[in-house]
N, C-alpha and C positions, 0 to 999 in steps of 0.2 A: 652564509655564516659557517665557519668551520665546525666540524663535529669533534667530539671527544676522542674518537678513534680514527681520525683521518690518517690515511696511509698505513693503517694496521691491517694485518692479515689474521682472520679469525676462522677456525674450523669448528663446525658444529655437527655432531652426529644426531641422528633421529630428528633431522631438521624439517621434515615435511609436514609435521603436525604437532599440536599440543605445545608443550614448553619449548621444544626445539624450534618450532616455527616462529613463536613469539620472540625468542632470543635472537634468532637469525635476523628477523626484521628490525629488532631494536639496535643491534650492532650496525646494520646497514644504514639505518637512519642517522647514526653517529659517524658515518663516513668510512666504516671498515669495509674491506673487500671480504665477503663471506664465502668460504668453501662449505657448501651445504651437502651433507652426506645423508642419504636415506636409501631404502630399498626401492621405493616406488617412484619411477621416473615422472609419471604424470603429476603426482603431488609435488614433486620438486619443481616442475615447470610452473605450477600455480604459485609456489613461493617466489620463484624468479619474477613472475609477473608483478607480484605485490611489491617486491624489492625495487623493481624498475619504476613502478608507479611512484615510489617515494624518492626517486632520484638516485638510488643506490645501485650496486652491481654485485654479482655473485658468480661463482663457478659451481656448477652442479655436478655432483658425483653420485650416480646411482650405484650403490654398493651394499651388499649384505656383509656386515662386519664379521661374520663367521668365515668369510673368504679372507683368511689371514694373509695369504700372499698378496691379495688385492690391497690390503691395508699397507703392506710394505711397499707396494708399487705406488700407492698414493703418497707416501712419505718421500719416495725418490722423485716423484713428479713435482712435488712442492719445492724440494731442494733445487731441482733443475730450473724451475721458473722464478722462484722468489728467494731462495737461499736461507729462509728463516720462517718461523711461525710465531706470531705474537701471542695468540690466545688459542687454547684448545678447550672446547666444551664437550665433555663426554656425557651426553644426555641420553643416548639410545639405551633402552632397557627392555627387559622381558619379565612380565608378571609371573609366568609359569602357570601352575594350577593351584587352586586353593583346595587342599585335600590333606587328610592324615598322611604323615610321612610314609607310613607303610603301604599306602595305596598309590603313591606317586609313581607314574611310569618312568622308566629310565630315560626315554627320549625327552620327556618334559623336564626332568631334572637336569639333564645335560644341556638342553637348550638354554635354560636360565643361567647356568654356570658359564656357558660359552659366550652369551651376550653380555651378561653383567660383570663378568670377571675376566675371562680369557681375551675377549675382544678389546677390553680397556687396557689390559696389559700389553697387547700387541700395538695398540695406539701409542701408549707411552714409549714402548721400545722403539717405534718408528719415528715418533715426533720429538723425542728427547733432544737429539742434536739440533733440531730446528728451533726448539724453544730456547735452548742455550745460546743459539746464534742471535736471538732477538735481544734488544736492549733491556726488556723486562718481560720475559716469558711468563705467561700465566696459564695454569691448567686447573680447570674446574670440573668436577665430576658430580653427577646427581646421585645422591644417596637417599635413604629413607629411614624414618623412625623405626621401621620394622627390624632394622639391623640390630637395634638394642632392645626393643620391646619384645621381640621374638613371639608374636602372637600365634596361637594355635592355628594350624592348617595353612600357614603361610611359609612353610619350610623352604622350598626352592628360592623364593624371593628373599626371605630374611637371611638365609645362609649366604646367598650370593652377594647381597648388599653388605653384609658384615665383612666378607672377604674383600670387597671393593674398598671399604673403609681402611682396612689394613694395608692394602696395596698402595693407595694414594698417600697415606701417612708415611709409609716406608719411603716412597719416592720423594716426598717432601723433605724427609730427614736427609736424604742423599743430596738434595739441592740446597741445603741450608747455607752453604758458602758461595752460592752462585746467585745470578740475577733472576733465577726461576723461582716461582712460588706456586705451590700446589695445594688446593683445598677442596673440600666437599660442600655441597649445598643440599640441604634437605628442604624441599619445597612444602612438605606437608600435604594434606588433602587439597588437590587442585582440580579444576574443571577440565579433565582430560579423558580420552577414550580408555586409557588404562584404569583410571579411577572408576569409570562407569562399569567396566568389566568386573572389577573387584567388588564394587558396591552398587549393584543394579537398582536397588530400591531407593537410593539416595537422590535428593533433589539437587542437580548440578548448580542451580542458581544460588544455592547457599554457599558455594565454594568460591575461592578466589579464582579469577580468570588467569590464564598463563601470562597475559600481558602485565599483570600486577607483579608476578614473580620475576619477570625478565629484568626489571630495573636492578635487582640485587646481583644478577650476573655481571652487569656492566660495572657495578661498584667493585666487585671482587676481581674484575679483569684489569682494573686501572693500575698503571705503574706505581701510583701512590699507595696502593693496598699491599702492604708488606707482611700481613699475617701469613703464616705458613703451617700446613699440616693440621688445620682445624676444620671442624664441621660447623657450618653456619646454617642456622634454621630461619626460614622465612617467617616473618610475623606480619600479619595483615594489619594495616593501619586502620584505626577506628574511623568510621565515617561520620 
């Protein structure tokens, strides 16, 4: 039985675990060829095994997104092999440190900005021509309620996610007259390693599993989803 994304090419960053892993697997189940990007090669290989077990296929790209020239090379390689990109999922993120702003070390500040903002700008810069070459290019970036709630001690993360919101909304406005649509998805508290780091005393079993969130990515990536420049928030269905 054909999948919803048969013949589509989907790039997912932060693909080796958590939401990125679940989203990659969900797209592969629906027939997409997944370009899975993450820093850890071993974890990517585990994802590849899971995708193959489901009858899907993937291209693994071990890459630190702060290797900006590497991001550019990835865009060039996708162009040479496929000539387009149907869906870009910017999921990779960095929590930074939870600390009073005056106590944040410069290296921690810059790391959060580099991963959450600069890397995503480089991704958009590199993938924009490929998204425009697709019939219905879709870009989805993972944001957070921290961008607007600005909780105390979450400075690097909140500031960088607020900047990401502005980046993606600006790009969406520039794509308004094209077939490309760009949006943000705020998953809320989810059962991930990043959440466990931020909230070590929290019971993860009380949180939605990344698999629950993945379905919303597929909905927002569909050609029929024409919303542009919006933040979509995941809402858990009542059991």
